[in-house]
N, C-alpha and C positions, 0 to 999 in steps of 0.2 A: 460485461467490462473488470469483471475480476478474475475473470479465466488465464491462469500463466500465461499461456499464447500472446495475451493483449499485453499483458504487464511487461513480458519480456520486451516487445518491440516497442512500446514506449519508452522502454529504459534505452534501450539500442539508440533511439532518436537524440538521448541527452551525450551521444561520445562526443561531440563537437562542441557542444555547451558545455564546458566544467563549469560555468556559476550559476546554473540553472539547475533547478529540482520541478520535479514534478508530483503532486499532492493530490492521494487520491481516497475519497474516501467516500461512505455511503450512503445512500437517502432512496428510499423504496418503499412510499408507502403502503405497494398491496401487499410487501411482505411485512408491514411495521416493523422498519429498523432504519435506522439512523445511525451511522456513526460519524463522527467527528475526525477531521484531520489528524492528530493526536493519536487518534484509536486506528488511525487505517496503513495506509503505504506511503513512502514518501522514496522516488525513485529519483537516485543521484548518479552522477557518471561515474561512481567511483562504489556503486552497490543499490540494494532495496534495504532500504528498513522497512521494516516487518511489525507494524505494532497494531497489526489488528486483533482485536477484541472477538476471536473464535464465534466464542461463547451465545455472544449476540449474534450470528450471522445465523440462517440456518442452513440445516447441513449442507446443502448442495452449493452453497457457496465457498464453503472449508479447506479452501486450497493450500498447499505448501507452496514455497518459490525459492524455485533451485536462487543457491548462493543469497540467498538472503539472509537478516542477521536480528537480529532483536535489538531494540535500543537501549540506550543507558535507562538504568533504573530513575535517574534525574531527568528524562528529556523530555524537554519542552519545545516543542515548534518555536511557538514565537520569545 
């Protein structure tokens, strides 16, 4: 799910939905990994907010997403 091609495809779906966003978080019991939405990806029409805590991810999932930006320091999802 975290592969750049999938994230880009999901992001492209939002082009016609300006008030929508997709929150991507990680829950992988097999990898003993849980990353909540505030430390995940937020896909919005205007771009991708990349708050992924890559240190918590297995190496094989530490992708960089083209055109993404880090969240502001005071970022809160809710």
